Structure formats: C-alpha cells, structure tokens
N, C-alpha and C positions, 0 to 999 in steps of 0.2 A: 515594313523594311526591318530587317532583324540586326543589321550591322551597321555602324556611323564611321566614316572613314574621316580622318584629320590629316591635311598635308603639313608636314614638319619640317621637311626642306625639299630642295629640288627634284631628289629622286627617291625620296623615303617616306612612307605614309603609314600613319598608326591606325589601325582598325578596333574599334570597340564594339562589343556586344550591347544591342540595346534591349533591357529587361522589360518585360511586359509588367503592366500594374499588377502587382499581387498581392493578395490579403497577407498582411503580418500573422505571425505566429499566435498572437494574442486573439485575433479577430478570429482566425481558425479554432481555437480553442473553444471561444463563445458560441460560433456556430454550432460545433458538435455538441455543446451543453444545452441547446435550444432547437434540437432538430431530431429527427428519426430518419435513419437509413439516407441521409443525404438531403432531406427534404424539410425545411422549416414552414409548418403550415400554420394558418391565421392564428390557431390558439397558442402555438410556440411562439409566434411573434408578439401576440399581446402580451404573453407573460415576460417576454426580453424587454417590451417598451415599459412595463411597469417596474420591473426588477433592475434592468442596467440603465435605461434612459430616465428612469424615476420621474416617469410621466405616469403617476398614479391613478388618475381618473381614466386612463386609455381603455376604452372598450374592445371589444372583439371586432365592432362594427368599423371604430376607427382604425383598427389594424387592417382589416379588410380593404377600407378605401386607399390607405397607403401603399397596400401591396397591388391594388387595382393600378394607382397611377406610377409605381415605380417599377413595375415588370410588363412584358409583353403577354399578351393575351393567352399564349400558351404555357404560361409560367403561374397562371393565377392561383393554382391549387397551392402554391408555394414557394418559398425561396430556395434555389440552390445555394451553394457557396458563393458562386460567381455573382447572381443577382443580388443576393443580401450584402454582399460587398459593395457593389455598384449602388444600391440603396444608400449605405452608410456615407459614401464618398459623393452621392449627389446632391442636387440643390435643393431636394425636398428635406435635408436634415441638416438646417444650420445651427449655428451656435447661439444666433439670437432669432426669436420668433418672427418668421416672415410674416405671419398675419397680425402682429402686434399692433393693435390700436393705441390711443390716446389711454390711459388706465390710470394717471395720477390723478389725485382731487384737483382739478382747476378752477375751484370755487373760493381759495383763498388769495390775499390780496399780491399783487405782482412781487412784492418783495420777499414771498415765501419761495421764489423760483429762480433756479439758474435760467439765464436767458441767453440765447446763441447770438453773439455780439461781433459785429464788425468794426474795423478801425479804418480811418479813410478810406471808406468804401467804394469811392470814385476812382482810384488810383489803378492803373493797369499793371504796374511793376513798382520800381524802388521809388522812394519818398522825395527825390530831389529832382528827377528830370523826365519820370514818364509821363506819358498822356493821362490826362483826366479823362473819364468816359462814363457813359450811363451802362457800357457793357459789363463791367465787373459787379455793378450793383444787381444788374438782372440775375447774374451767375450766382451770385450770393444767397439772393432771394430764392432761388429754383433748388438751391442745396439746403434750404429751412432756415438762414441766418434770419433773426426775427428785430435787429438794432441796426439800422443803417446809420452812418455818421457822415455828415457834409460839411464842410467847411465852405462858408457863404461871403463872398468878397465882391464889392462894386466892381464893375467892369472898366476899361481904362477911360472911357467917356462920363462915367458915373451916373449913368442912366439906365442900367440893368445889373442884374445878379449872377456872378459867376460862381461855380464850385470850382476851388482849386486848392493846394498845399501851398498857404500863404508864404512868401519871400523864397520861393526856391523856383526852379526853372519847369514846374511842371505845366503844361498846356491846359488852359481851364476848358470846362464845359458848361454850358447854360442850365442855370437851376432849373427852369422850366422841362427841359429834357429830361433830366434826372428825377422831377417830380412825377412825370407822365410814365415814365418806366416803372418809378414804385407802384402807381397806381395799376398799372396793366400786369405785374408780376407778384405783387406782394403776397396773393393768397393761393399761389399755384401749389406750393409745398405744405402750406399749412394755412388753418383758418385762423390761427389765434393771431393776436395783434401786431402790428409793426411799428416799432419806436423808431422816430427820426430825430437822431440828436444833432442838434445844430450847433456849429461854432461859428459865431455870429461876429461877423467885423463890419456892420453895416451902420451907415448913417440913420436918422429916423426917418425919411422919406423913402429909403429902400426896403425899411423894415415894413413899412405898411405896402411897399410893392410886393413884398414876400408874402404878406398876409393875404393879399388879395388872391395871388398865384395858388397858394395853399389851399384858400377857401374854396376857389372856383374849380382847382383839378380833383380834389378828394370829397367836396361836398358833404354828403351824408355821413360817407366813411370815417370823418374826421371827427374824432372824440375832444370835444373841449368842454371843460368843467364848468359847473354853474357856479361855483367858488373861486375867488383869486387863487387859493392854494387848497389842495386836499387835506383832510384829517386822516385819511387812509387810501393806501391806492386800490383801485377797483381790481377784480379779480380777470384772469385770463378768459375765462368762461363769458364774462358779462362784456368783455371787449372784442369778441370774436369778429373778425372782418372790420376792425377799425383801424385807423392811423393814428398814432399819439406822437406829440410834437414835446421833445424835451430840449430845454437850454437854459442858459441863466436870464434873470430878469433883464431886457434889453438896456443897453446903453451904448454910446459911441466907444469903440475901441481905438481907433486909428490915432486919435491925438495921444491918449496914455500909453500908446504902443511906441511913440517915435523915439524913443531913447533905448529899446531894448536891444540887448546884443544877442545875436542869434548864435553865436559860436561858430567855431571854424569847422567843425566835423573831422578833426585829426585823431578822433579816436575811432577804433576800428572794432567790429563786433564778429566774433566767429560765426563762419557761415555754415548753416546746418543744411544746405541742400544737397551736399554730397551724400554718396552711399551711406557711408557709416555714421556721418554727421556730428554734429556737437550733442551731448548727450543731455536730456534733461537735468538743468542743475538742480543741485542738492539744494535744501532750504536752509541757507546761512546768512545771517545778518552781516553787512558790512559797514564799514565806519563813514561818517559822513563826508571825508574826503574822495570816497566812491563817486558822490552823488553830485559834486559841485560843478562840474563841466559839462553836466547834463543839459542837452537841448530840449527844453519841456515844450509841449505843446502850447500853444498861444492861449487858447480860451483857459486852460486849467489853473495858471500861476497867477490869473488875477483876482483880486479880492473883491469881493460883490459891492457894487457900488450902487449910488440911489438912480432910479430910473425915471426921475421926474419928467425927462424929455422924451420918453419914448413914445411910438405909436401904439394908442391903447389896444387898436384891433390886432396888432401884433402880440401885444402883452396877453390878450385874451385867448391867443391860441395854446399857450404853454400848458399843458397838464402835469408835465414832471419839470419842477423847477429844479433847477442845478444851482450849484455855488458852494466856494468853502467858507464864505464869510471870514471876519477880520478874526485874528487871533491864531493859535496856534492848534496843534491836535486835539487838546480837550474841548475847544470850541468847535472844531470840524466835526467831532464825534457826539456832540450833544444831542440827545434825542429829546425833540419837543413832542409833547404828549398831544398837541393840538394840531400840528400839521408835520407833515411828511416830506421830503426832498431826496435828491440825488446828490452824492459827493463823487468827485473824480479825483484820483490819485495815480500817480505814473506809477509803474511796477516798482522803481526803485522807492519811492514815497511810502508804497505799501509796505515793503520789506524794512525799512527804516521804522515805520509806526508798529508794526508787529513785534518788534524787538522790547516794546514799552507798552502797547495799548492792544495786544491781541485781544482778550477777552472783551474790551471795549469795543474794538472794530465788530465782532461778532455780535454784541448787543446791538450796536448801531444798525446793523443789516437785518436786524429782526422785523424792523418798522420801515427803515429807509433804504433807499438803493444806492450801492456803491459801485462807481465804475472804475474798472482798471485799465489802464491804457499803455502799450510800448513806450520804452524810453526813447528820447528824441534821436539818440544815436544808432539806431536801429535802420539806418539807410537804406539797406539793403530789403527791408521789408520782412525780417525775419521776426520770430516771436519768443515768448519767453515762458515759464513753466506756469500753466495755469492753475495748478493745485495751491500755489500760493493765494490766490483771490479765493478761490472755493472754499478752502479750509477754513477761511475768516469770513465766509457767508456772502462775498460779493457776486452779487447778481450778474452785471455786466462785465465780464473778462473779455475785453476789446482786442480783436485779433487782426493782423492783416491777412486777410483771406486770399490775397493774390499770390502769396507766397507759399512756401512747403517746408516740411521738417517735421521733427519728432513732437515739437510742442502742439503742432497744428494737428497731426494725426490724432494726437491724446484729445485735443478740442472736438474734433469730428467723431471719436469715439464715445465722448459722453453725451452728445447729442443724437445717438442712436437711440438712446432710451426714450421711453414714452410715445413710442410711435414716430419718433423722429420729427415732432411738433414743433422744435424749437425752444419749448419750456420743459424743465426737469424740475419736480419738486424738490427742494432743500432737504435733506434727511432730520429726523427729527432730534438729533443731536446738536444741531446748529441753531435749534428753535427754542430749545429748553430755558425757561425763565429762573428756574430755582437753582439751576447749576450751569452757568455760561459756560459754554467749550472754551477751553484754551489747546489751541493748537500746538504750543510747546510741550504740554504735557503728554508724555508716554503713557498711553491706558493698556490696561490688560487684553491681551488676545482674544478676539470675539469669534474666529472660526479659522479654519486652514481650508486653503484652495489647494488641491490636488491636480496639476496638470500632466497628462501624458501626450508626448509628441510622437505619434506613432510614424508617421510618414508624409510625403508632398508629392503632389505630380503638377503637370501642365506646364512647364518651363519649355519644354521641346516644342510646345504647339505656340506658345506667346512669344518666344525669342527666336532671334537667329541662332544658328547652331554653333557660331563662334563667337555669341555675344560675350560671353563668360570667359572663354579660353578658346584661342586659336587654334591649339594642339590636342586637346582633349575634351571630353565631357567635363561638366562643372562638379566642384566639390563642395557641395551644400552644406550648411549647418544653419540651425535655428536659435535664436534669442527669444527668451520669453521672461517675462517680470511683471512687475507691478508700478504703476505711476499713483502715488496715494500721500497719504501723510508722511511726515518722514520716517517713521517706524515701520511702514509699510513699502517704502519704495527700494526696489533692488532690481537687478535683471541678472539671468543666468543662461546658460549657452549648453547645446548639445555639441557633442563630437562632430566633425565634419566628415560626411561620406564621401570617398574619393570617387572620380570619373563615373559619377551615375546622375541621370536625368530625372530617376524615380528614388530620392534617397530614403531610406528606412531608417529612421532612428532609435526608435522604442525605449525613450528614455522619459523617467517621471522626476516630476519636481514638486515640492511643498512649497506654499507660501502662506506663513502665518498672519493674519490681518488684524489690525488693532480697529480700524474705521472701515470694514468693506463697503459701507454705504457710498465712500467716497473716493473708491478705487477702480482704476482702469486696468484690464488686461492687455499688455502690451507683447505683440508678436511681431518678429522681424526674421526673415531669412536673407542671408549673405552667402557669398560664395568667396571660400576661402583663396585668397591669392597672396602666394609668397614674397613676390618681388613689387608688388604695388597695393594700392589700397583696395580692401576687399569690394566685390560688387553687390550692388544692392539686388534682390531679388524677392521683394514684397514685403508688404507690412500688413497688419490689423490691429485694430484698438476696439476692444469690447467692454462696455460698462458691465463690472462684475454682478452690479445688483439684478440684470437681466439676463445673465448667463444660464444656458440650458444645461442640466446634467446630461452626463451619458457621453457616448460616442457621436461626435458631430464633424462636420465637415465645415472648414473656415476658408471662405474664399480670400484671397490676398488682395492688397490694391498697390497701385503705383506710388512714388513719391508724392505725386500730385494729388493723390487722394481718389484715382479712377480705378475701378474694379477691372482686373484682369479677365479675360476671356475663362481661361481654363486652370489657373495657377490657384491649387489651394491645399490645404493641409488636413489630414485626419487626426483629431485630436481627441482626449478624454478628461473631461470635468467632473469634480467631484468636491463636496464640501464635507469636511469631519470636524 
C-alpha cells in the first residue's frame, strides 16, 4: 500500500503517501565507510562492531554468526545497505544485552541489593474497593517481583485468615490460596529468594494457624533462622529458591487499633495513567503540614510492643524482623552492631527524614533493610518517584504493580538490570564507610551520555490508522531524558514530524551525569495534538549501567508495560 486515505468530511478525502522505512543519512554514510562497492563483508562488519558498536572483543567469527542470523542465505557474503539497515533495526541488535545473565556479585548480604518490591500485592485495582486475589500476585512474580506484601486479617467468624486491605471495601481472598500461588510461581522468573512481608492483624490462635499454613505450604523452601534475630542478612546466592517471612514481632493489633482515625480520603492525587501523565516529581522536601492528613498503613505506624503472648511457632518463622521501635528518627535509624532489621517508612516520612538525616539513612541501609511504601492517599494505586528511596540506599521501594505510569516504568527499567533476576547490587557509592553518600550534595560530573534519536517505525502495524488522528497520519515526537539523582534528572524532546508513520528526527542530546550508577534512561514517544492532550505512542526505560554503546534498536512498551509487536526506535548511545 503506497497511499493512505483519510475521510475529512462527507465528500472530501485526503491522501497521504506512505513512506517506506529507509535508512537515515547517517546510516548511509556509515555503510559507505565500512563497505566496498555496496557490500559490507564480514571483515568490514567486524571492524564496524569494534569501532562503532564498541564491542571491542568482537571477532570475525562473531561477526559471521550475526550475519548468518540476520540475513537470507543468498546474502551471506555480506550486507548490502538494505540488509545492514535491517540488522541495525532488528531484534538481534538491542540496547540491552538479550543474553545477559545474572552478573552482579550475589554473595553479599541482602542489604546490599535493591530488591523488586510490591505493595499490597493482592489488590486487582484501587486501594479502596477492588477485589483481592492471588492473580496479581502471580503476575507480579512472573515479572520478577521478589517481595510480596500480604495484609492478614481474621475472617468474619474469626476461625480463618483472609488477605485484604483492612477497613476498606476490598473483597477478601483466603491466605492459603495466596500462599499456594506464591509457592507455585515464586521461581519462574528468577531463582533468587522471595520475601513475604506480612502486615499482621491476627490474634495469637490465628498466628499459630498461619504458622501451620506457612510451614506446610512451603516446607523445605522456607528459610527460618536458627537464632531469634540475625546478626547479618544472608546473601541472595545462599537463599536461592527459598521463601523468607518478614513482619514485626507478633502482637495483637486489633485492640490497639480501635481508636484509630482512618481519614476521609478527601485529598486527591494526580493520576499519572493518562498519555502525558504526571511527571516524576522533583526531589523537594515539604513542610510537616503536608503530611498530617496522610492515611498511613496500619502496620507501619505502631511502635513495636512486647510480644509476650505471641504464638512461638509463628515468631520462629520470622527471618527479617521489622519495626520502628520507640522514639524518633534517631532511634529508628540506630545501627545495632549485633543484629539487623527492617524499617518501614512511607514515601512522605522518607522525604521528611531525608531533609535532616540523609547520610544517616544511607548508613542505616548499609546493614539494615529500609522499605518505603506509597502514602495512604494513593487510593488509585499510583506510585511515587523510586529514586528518592534508591538514592538513600532503600532496598525495598514498594510499588503498586497493578497500576501504571512513569514511576512504575522507571521501576521496571531498573530491574531489567542483572538479568532481570529481581536483585540489583547497590552501587559502591552507597556502600562506602569512609565517606557516607549525601544525596543532597551535588557531585562533579562523572560522564556524559550522548543519545541520538534517528527514527522510529511500527505504529502503522500496531495501532489502528485513525488511532492518533482521524484526518491525517500522526505527528510524532520523542522525549528522552534521565531519572536519577536531582542533579541528573532532566527531560528533553525532539521536534514533531508531521503526517508520517515513520518519523525521522535525527537529533542528538547530551546528558552530563554525576551518579550514572543510579540513572535510568527514559524514552517516550507522543503524538502532538493541537486541540487535545498529546497521545501516547510508547515508552522504554533502560538502566544506564547496562546500556550498550553504538547504534541500537529500542523496542517500545505500552503504558501497562507490555512490549509492542512492531514499534521501535533506532538510536545511538555513547559515553564521553
């Protein structure tokens, strides 16, 4: 099909020529430089891989294998311009290594890793009225999530345990169903340990019942420490295919909670699920007045109480002890040389604490685990900027996985690293003891990422032809930028290319980076609309620590994080 017709009114139609996907001028020039008489042979191609793609170890044999897989049998003597361009834009030339396996050191304590963490993992939708189910738990585990949160409550007859978001209209699901689903799906995406964080609202007899359920369901998979508390966390490597339980030392919640005010939910959060969405917020501290009406999680607000009446078999299951303890921030962040623990803070508590205790939080997370969770008024299951947690060393930045939006895209981008195993080793900058990292201090630039956005294709095949504009082909532009520490966070954009399904921007951007180890490359495509909100055309987030230099094909994903069949960008990456 060489032309496309759009109906403008009853008797008038507009026709647009459909351009074929054609190599941009820079690619043609490159091909000329690495070919003779219109043919790039295997020696030319090997030199291209080393010099342009920065694959210094690429041999002639490697080049031949790529050629064999990328071209028809009749072209194996070499690439012509068409087959070379097809290779560059193909699935075998990604921005992240497709064959990447786990390559971080996995023998350090758990506290040395960022861990892919879910929040209220059982909810199918919003925080107030959606169904509770094991289905979102299964979906999260399949995507590599390693921390599953379950809120456990007595059922109406007080003889069984349900999972639900307490004091809301969410419909419950049986705990045993969730546990069995975790057992069946825990290690499909990754062999590294799954942590179950329990928000416990049970009486002593029901705690004993939970202990029996957990023990019988997981059996040998369950990691139960010999000592009552750990002096150091074990490593992910030593805990492969194990299930770990984390909660506060048991106690009865219900009596202590009777007088709690749950909040009226009158505050609203910007919904980031639309095409343009709410931008990732900048890292700014706010006054205490911003926090006072927050509806916090039940588990996290209560000081740790004595657990003299708890079920001992339940207490013995807890491998990662949680709790704030009494006192204020200084007590919460106290580092005990003899035992390790987990501290939970809301996103707002962390922002407030970071204002006065930034380096102390970083030091705390070198040995202990910090979990950050969404503020209570995020009834729509939206999320927050994960970098606020990561730059302070927080291992468990808990996210609503059933939602979507920019923050979740960044989260998904981070955990594409290290083979997608759900554990990413924290950078050395967060683990130094001699000079504790202060997220508020702007450091010197360490490197500059250069990004060229050449062109894009695939929307014609993955979207209806009137999806973006009923009267003409789309006007695409690309936004590209960094999610990172405050000094590195920025977004830029290309011009819009009018009326073209195969836009060619050929624009270059530079991003100086102070902490590249914590930076995520953000890419979004939108369709410019003069009269309404710009339409969403795809996104990708890539960990800069694993970005491959050279000219690469970048597949784009939907708002929900599903990969499009055909939509991709051709881009060039380099560090200078």
